[in-house]
C-alpha positions as CSV (number, residue, x, y, z in Angstrom):
1,A,8.5,21.5,42.2
2,N,7.3,18.2,43.7
3,Y,9.7,16.1,41.6
4,P,11.7,14.2,44.3
5,F,15.5,14.5,44.0
6,Y,15.9,10.7,43.6
7,A,13.2,10.4,40.9
8,S,16.0,10.4,38.2
9,Y,17.2,7.1,39.7
10,Y,13.7,5.5,39.1
11,D,13.6,6.9,35.6
12,E,17.1,5.4,34.9
13,T,16.0,2.1,36.4
14,R,12.9,2.0,34.2
15,L,15.1,2.7,31.1
16,N,18.2,0.7,31.9
17,Y,17.7,-1.9,34.6
18,D,16.7,-4.8,32.3
19,K,19.8,-4.4,30.2
20,S,22.0,-4.0,33.3
21,F,20.5,-7.2,34.8
22,L,21.2,-9.1,31.6
23,D,24.7,-7.7,31.6
24,A,25.1,-9.0,35.1
25,L,24.3,-12.5,34.0
26,D,27.5,-12.6,32.0
27,I,29.1,-13.4,35.3
28,F,27.9,-17.0,34.8
29,N,30.3,-17.2,31.8
30,K,33.3,-16.4,33.9
31,N,35.0,-19.5,35.3
32,D,38.7,-18.4,35.6
33,G,38.6,-16.6,38.9
34,C,36.3,-14.8,41.4
35,Y,33.8,-12.3,40.1
36,T,31.0,-10.2,41.6
37,T,28.1,-8.0,40.3
38,L,25.3,-6.0,41.9
39,I,21.7,-6.7,40.9
40,S,19.7,-4.7,43.4
41,P,20.6,-2.4,46.3
42,S,21.8,-5.2,48.5
43,S,21.8,-8.3,46.2
44,Y,24.9,-9.8,44.7
45,L,25.8,-12.5,42.3
46,F,29.2,-14.3,42.4
47,S,31.2,-16.8,40.3
48,T,34.0,-18.5,42.3
49,Y,35.9,-20.5,39.7
50,G,32.6,-21.4,38.1
51,Y,30.7,-22.0,41.3
52,H,27.7,-19.6,41.0
53,W,26.2,-18.2,44.2
54,A,24.4,-15.2,45.5
55,M,23.7,-13.1,48.6
56,D,20.3,-11.7,49.7
57,V,18.6,-11.8,46.3
58,S,15.6,-9.4,46.3
59,F,14.0,-7.1,43.7
60,L,11.6,-5.4,46.0
61,H,10.9,-2.0,44.4
62,I,12.6,-2.9,41.1
63,R,9.8,-5.2,40.3
64,K,7.6,-2.2,39.7
65,L,10.1,-0.6,37.3
66,A,11.5,-3.5,35.2
67,K,10.6,-6.8,33.5
68,T,13.4,-9.1,34.3
69,P,12.8,-9.5,38.1
70,S,9.6,-11.4,37.2
71,Q,11.7,-13.9,35.2
72,V,14.3,-14.7,37.9
73,G,13.1,-18.3,38.0
74,K,14.5,-18.6,34.5
75,Y,17.6,-16.5,34.8
76,L,18.9,-17.6,38.3
77,K,17.7,-21.2,38.4
78,N,21.2,-22.6,38.0
79,L,22.7,-20.9,41.0
80,K,24.2,-23.4,43.4
81,L,23.8,-21.4,46.6
82,I,22.0,-18.4,48.0
83,L,22.7,-17.0,51.5
84,I,20.2,-14.9,53.5
85,T,21.1,-12.5,56.3
86,H,17.8,-11.3,57.7
87,A,14.1,-11.0,57.1
88,H,13.7,-7.4,55.7
89,A,12.1,-7.7,52.3
90,D,14.9,-5.9,50.5
91,H,17.1,-8.9,51.5
92,M,14.6,-11.8,51.8
93,E,11.8,-11.3,49.3
94,E,9.0,-13.9,49.2
95,Q,8.2,-13.5,45.5
96,T,11.8,-14.2,44.5
97,I,12.3,-17.0,46.9
98,R,9.1,-18.7,45.7
99,S,10.1,-18.3,42.1
100,L,13.3,-20.3,42.9
101,S,11.8,-22.8,45.3
102,D,11.6,-25.6,42.8
103,T,15.3,-25.5,41.7
104,D,18.3,-27.3,43.1
105,I,19.6,-24.2,44.8
106,T,20.9,-24.7,48.4
107,W,19.9,-22.0,50.8
108,I,21.9,-20.9,53.9
109,T,19.8,-18.9,56.4
110,P,20.1,-18.2,60.1
111,S,18.1,-20.7,62.2
112,F,15.7,-17.9,63.3
113,L,14.5,-17.7,59.6
114,K,13.9,-21.5,59.1
115,D,10.1,-21.4,59.5
116,K,9.8,-18.4,57.3
117,M,11.9,-20.0,54.5
118,L,9.8,-23.2,54.7
119,S,6.6,-21.0,54.5
120,F,8.0,-19.4,51.3
121,G,8.2,-22.9,49.7
122,I,11.8,-23.9,50.3
123,K,12.1,-27.6,50.8
124,E,13.8,-28.6,54.1
125,D,16.4,-30.7,52.3
126,K,17.6,-27.6,50.4
127,L,17.9,-25.5,53.6
128,I,21.0,-25.2,55.8
129,T,20.3,-23.3,59.0
130,V,23.2,-21.7,60.9
131,N,23.9,-19.8,64.0
132,V,26.5,-17.2,64.9
133,G,30.0,-18.8,65.2
134,D,29.2,-21.7,62.9
135,E,31.6,-22.5,60.1
136,L,30.9,-24.8,57.2
137,S,32.0,-25.7,53.7
138,V,29.6,-25.5,50.7
139,G,31.1,-26.2,47.3
140,P,34.4,-24.4,47.2
141,L,33.4,-21.9,49.8
142,N,34.1,-21.7,53.5
143,V,31.3,-19.9,55.3
144,K,31.7,-18.4,58.7
145,V,28.6,-16.9,60.4
146,L,29.2,-13.5,62.0
147,E,27.2,-11.7,64.7
148,G,24.8,-9.2,63.2
149,K,24.7,-5.6,64.2
150,H,21.3,-4.5,63.0
151,F,20.1,-3.5,66.5
152,R,20.8,0.1,67.5
153,P,22.9,0.8,70.6
154,N,21.4,1.8,73.9
155,G,18.3,-0.3,73.5
156,G,17.3,1.1,70.2
157,G,15.2,-0.9,67.7
158,G,16.4,-3.4,65.1
159,I,16.0,-6.8,63.7
160,E,17.8,-10.1,64.2
161,T,20.5,-10.5,61.6
162,V,23.7,-12.4,60.8
163,G,26.7,-11.6,58.7
164,Y,29.0,-13.9,56.8
165,L,32.7,-14.2,56.1
166,I,33.2,-16.1,52.9
167,K,36.6,-17.7,52.1
168,N,37.9,-19.7,49.2
169,E,41.2,-21.6,49.2
170,N,42.3,-20.1,45.9
171,G,40.6,-16.7,46.1
172,P,39.9,-13.6,48.2
173,S,37.9,-13.5,51.4
174,I,34.7,-11.4,51.5
175,A,33.0,-9.9,54.6
176,F,29.2,-9.3,54.6
177,P,28.2,-7.5,57.7
178,S,24.8,-6.8,56.1
179,D,22.7,-3.9,57.5
180,V,24.4,-2.3,60.5
181,R,23.1,0.2,63.0
182,N,25.8,-0.2,65.6
183,Y,29.1,0.9,64.1
184,T,31.3,-0.2,67.0
185,P,34.4,-1.6,65.1
186,N,35.0,-5.3,65.2
187,T,37.2,-6.1,68.3
188,N,39.4,-8.3,66.1
189,E,39.7,-6.9,62.6
190,L,38.5,-9.4,60.1
191,D,41.2,-8.4,57.6
192,A,39.1,-9.6,54.7
193,D,40.1,-8.8,51.1
194,Y,36.7,-7.3,50.5
195,C,33.9,-5.8,52.6
196,Y,30.3,-5.1,51.4
197,A,29.4,-2.1,53.5
198,H,25.7,-1.2,53.5
199,L,25.3,2.5,53.9
200,W,23.3,4.0,56.8
201,L,24.1,7.3,58.3
202,T,21.4,8.0,60.9
203,D,17.8,8.7,60.0
204,M,18.6,12.2,58.7
205,A,19.5,11.7,55.1
206,L,18.7,15.4,54.4
207,D,20.8,16.8,57.2
208,P,24.6,17.0,56.5
209,N,25.2,18.0,60.1
210,K,23.9,14.6,61.1
211,Y,25.1,12.3,58.4
212,I,28.6,13.6,57.8
213,P,29.9,12.9,61.3
214,K,28.2,9.5,61.2
215,S,30.2,8.7,58.0
216,Y,33.4,8.5,60.1
217,E,31.9,5.9,62.3
218,F,30.8,4.0,59.2
219,A,34.3,4.3,57.8
220,D,35.9,2.9,61.0
221,F,33.5,-0.1,61.0
222,A,34.0,-0.8,57.3
223,L,37.8,-0.7,57.8
224,S,37.5,-3.1,60.7
225,N,36.2,-5.6,58.1
226,S,38.7,-4.8,55.3
227,R,41.4,-2.3,54.8
228,K,42.0,-3.5,51.2
229,N,38.7,-3.1,49.3
230,I,35.3,-1.8,50.2
231,F,32.1,-1.8,48.2
232,I,29.5,0.8,49.3
233,T,26.1,-0.5,48.6
234,H,22.5,-0.5,49.9
235,L,21.6,2.8,48.1
236,F,18.2,3.9,46.9
237,V,16.4,1.4,49.1
238,N,12.7,2.1,48.8
239,R,12.3,4.5,51.8
240,P,11.1,8.0,52.5
241,Q,13.3,10.8,51.1
242,D,14.7,11.7,54.5
243,K,15.9,8.1,55.1
244,M,17.1,7.2,51.6
245,W,20.8,7.0,51.0
246,T,22.0,7.9,47.5
247,T,25.3,8.0,45.5
248,T,25.8,11.5,46.9
249,H,25.9,10.1,50.5
250,A,28.0,7.2,49.3
251,E,30.6,9.7,48.0
252,V,30.7,11.3,51.4
253,A,31.3,7.9,53.0
254,R,33.9,7.1,50.4
255,T,35.8,10.3,51.3
256,S,35.6,9.5,55.0
257,I,37.1,6.0,54.4
258,L,39.9,7.4,52.2
259,K,40.8,10.1,54.8
260,K,41.4,7.3,57.3
261,S,42.9,4.8,54.9
262,P,44.1,6.3,51.6
263,K,45.3,3.0,50.2
264,T,42.0,1.3,50.5
265,S,40.0,0.9,47.2
266,V,36.5,2.1,47.7
267,I,34.0,1.4,44.9
268,I,30.3,2.4,44.5
269,P,29.1,-0.2,42.0
270,R,26.3,0.2,39.5
271,Y,23.9,-2.5,38.5
272,G,25.4,-5.0,36.1
273,E,29.0,-4.0,36.5
274,I,31.2,-7.1,36.8
275,F,34.3,-6.9,39.0
276,K,37.1,-9.4,39.2
277,L,38.1,-10.0,42.8
278,S,41.6,-10.8,43.9
279,T,43.6,-10.7,47.0
280,Q,45.1,-7.4,46.0
281,N,42.6,-4.8,44.7
282,I,39.4,-4.4,42.8
283,N,39.4,-4.8,39.1
284,K,36.5,-3.9,36.9
285,E,35.9,-6.2,34.0
286,I,35.9,-4.4,30.7
């Protein structure tokens, strides 16, 4: 009777995560286009014409359930670039960062995280600090730093955050708003080919009367980033049951997006699935 509703997720992670992670690493063998894969609730690997990069790599709760996170120093050492959005440990995890600190990886972080990154062992010559509005080129990528929206409206709590818009001359554009608590749509739509939308629908995950109306605000915000393709992620973050968002909630959000924009592709990815990105629509690699 006390078996929590999300326990099956943890059981599945114990059984299958290591295989899924190793499946995800096949992205490094793909050099003929742009590819993406999910490796934790809000951590992503990419291959952009053979340039390998990542966003917010963290294995916070998965470390307790699987073996491969303790070996990321071996598996991810050949990444060229990792970007960080904010200091929450499911996005910026000290153990993972330290395990990659002796590699040639370049790190892009907001300037307010510089001291924290240095304290985690990242060498200053491997660290690029940025501020909202900055735009820079790294490898084949053009990186624009977006204003974060992790603070709640009306003086509510939150944490300093940035987002990123990643472009490539020959490939699709990708918007990363990161964690959002203020779903006011972007004044100027980003019109990205893809948006990674991190699910949050109030603090009432067990109350449909609260989270279903919020899903429409989530949909409006996600669509202001991309009307073509939206990944819904940030599920099963290690939180209390009444604040944990699951695939059931993601399906509610997906329905809300499609009601507003039926032609938008909305995907709820699983760990290790590899998707080929284009300027048209999402394609899962078979």
